[in-house]
Structures are given as C-alpha cells and as structure tokens.
N, C-alpha and C positions, 0 to 999 in steps of 0.2 A: 774602401768602406762602403757599406750598403747605403742606399739612399734613405736618409732618415727624415726627409721633409715632413712627413705626417707626424713624426714625433716632436718636431721643433715648431711646427705651424699648426696649432690646434687651440681649442678653447681654454686650455690651461696655460699654455706658454706664450701666447701672443694675442691676448685679448685687445690690446690697443693698436696692433698692427704697425707699431713704430720700431719695435726692437729687431735687432739683428742677432744672430747666434753664431757662436764658435763651438763646434762639437769637439770636445777633447778626448772622449772615449765612448765607444759603443761596443758592447759585448752582446752576442746573440747566441742562444742555444749552446751555452758552455757547460761542461761537466762540473760537478761539485768541486770546490776547492776551499781549504781553510783560509782564515784571514790572510790576505795578501796585501802587501804595501803597494800603493799606487802614487805616482808623482808626476806632476805636470808643471811646466813653466808657462805663465801667461803674461802678456804685456798689453794692457789696454791703451787706447789712443791717448794722446797727450791732453785732450780736452775732457776726458772722462772724469766724472766725480763719483759715480756709482756703477757697479756691475751687479748682476744677479747670478749667484751660483746655484745651479739647478741639477738635481739628481733625479733620474727617472728609473722606476722599478716596475718590472713585470715578471711574475713567476707563477706558472700553472701547477707546479708540483709541491714546492716547499717555500723558501723565502730567501731574501737577501738580507745581510746584516752589514752595517757600516758603523765605524767608530773612529775616534781620534782624528777628526777632520781639522786640518790647519790650512790657513791661507796667509802665508808669511810675506810681508812687504820686505823684499830683499835689501832695500836701501836702509830702512830703519830697524830691520830685524824684529818687527812686531807682528803679532797675529791679529788679523782684522775680522775674523769670523767670531760670532758670539756662540758660546755653548757648543763648540765643535766636538766635545766629548760626551754631550748629552747628560752631564752630571746634574743639571738643574732639575732633571726628571719632569720637565714641563715643555713639551714640544712646541706649542704655539706661542710661547714667549719669544722665541728667536727665529722661528721658521714659519713659513706658510705652506699649506698642503693643498693639493688639488688632485682630483681623480677624474680621468676622462669619462665622458658620459657613456661610452660603449663598454665600460668595465663591468664584469659580472659581479665581482666582490673584491673588497680590499680590506685587509687587516694590517694595520701598521701601528706601532707603538714603541715607546721606549721600554726596554726590558733590562733585566739584571742577571739573567741566568748564565749567559756565555758572552761577556764583553771581551773585547780585545784588551782593553786596559781599564783601570779604575773600576767603577761599579755599574755603569749603565752603557747602553748602546741603542741604536735605532734598528728595528727589524721591520721588514715590509714583505707582505705576500699579497700581490695584486693579480687577480685572475683575468685573463684575456686582454684587457685594456692595459692602461699604464697609470701609475700615480706619480706625482712629482713632489719633491721636497725642495723648497727654495728659500734662499736668504739673500736679501739685498745687502751688499757690502759697500761701505764708504771707502774709497780708494783715492790715491793720488795718480792722476793720469801720467802715462809714460814710464812708470816704474815697473819693475818685474815682480811678479807674485808667484811664489812657489806653493802650489796646491797639492796637499798630501792627505791621504786617508788610508784606512785599512778596510777592505771589503771581503766579505765571505759569501760564497754561493752554497746554500745548504741543500740543494737538490738538483736533479737531472733536468734536461730540457723538457718542456718549452720555457725559455726565460730570456729576458733582455735587461740590460743595465745601460743607462745613458748618463754621461756627465757633460754639461754644457754651460757656457757663459752667455748670458743675455746682456747686450750693451746697447 
C-alpha cells in the first residue's frame, strides 16, 4: 500500500495529535466502476469506547458515490452507525465534514438521482486535495465490527478513496 501518512496526518484527521489510524482501504487512480460491495472486519482494543469511521474522497474528473454503510457489532448483531443510508437527507446531523486547505474545490451532497438502494446516497467531487466524511461510533472494545458499504467511481483518474478508523 502506498504511504498514506499525508492523508492520515493533516488538519482534518489529527487536529489533537492523540489519535492513531488504521487504514482499511486506499484506492488510487482507479478506472470507473459501478456500485461495488466493500467489506472489512475491524476489532478495536478492549479499552476502546469510541472509534471514528473516516472516508476520504478526491476526484479530479467526476465523483465518488457511497451508500448503504453499515457497521455491525458481530456479537449483538446491531448496526452502530447513524444514517448509513443517508435517508435523513441531512448530512451534518450524523456526520462531520472537513476539506483540506490545499483543495481547489469540493462539491459534496446527499443526492437522490442514482442511489444504490432506497432514495438517497452521498456524492463527493473534491478537486486536487481531499475531503473527509467522519462519524464517531460508540462501540464495545474487543468486539468485532463488520464494516460494509457500496462505493461507485463515476470517472477516470486522477482520483483516490480512503477508508480508515481513528482510535
């Protein structure tokens, strides 16, 4: 995997300098693809009470779309993410958003034209820099969490996508 230190250690991701990061996925300069299922298993330390789920987006040609995000506690079989399908149609109710200062422009929103499922999805077109979509999750340390979502790349390179956990 490419060195992603600049993407994990910047003004958006590590303002208090106390967090550590686990990078679960990094895509760079990939060709367009329709909604594709992604799945990761993550186990926080036994003393953890919260983790931050962070998605990073950069696309110079078109955009990334994400929908049907789930973070399932495999012990209790419950979903710990809020509004993972964006059906509330109000982004900042459950998520925080940050755009790197070197970004040329960023257009991101909840849209309804081509969702994976239901009515809404999140779409992001961030030129040159990167934007981050983040949600803090209340978890039980030591349990396994199954993180799943559907991601679509709507254009040709230059682009990158990042999924990481801050703990």
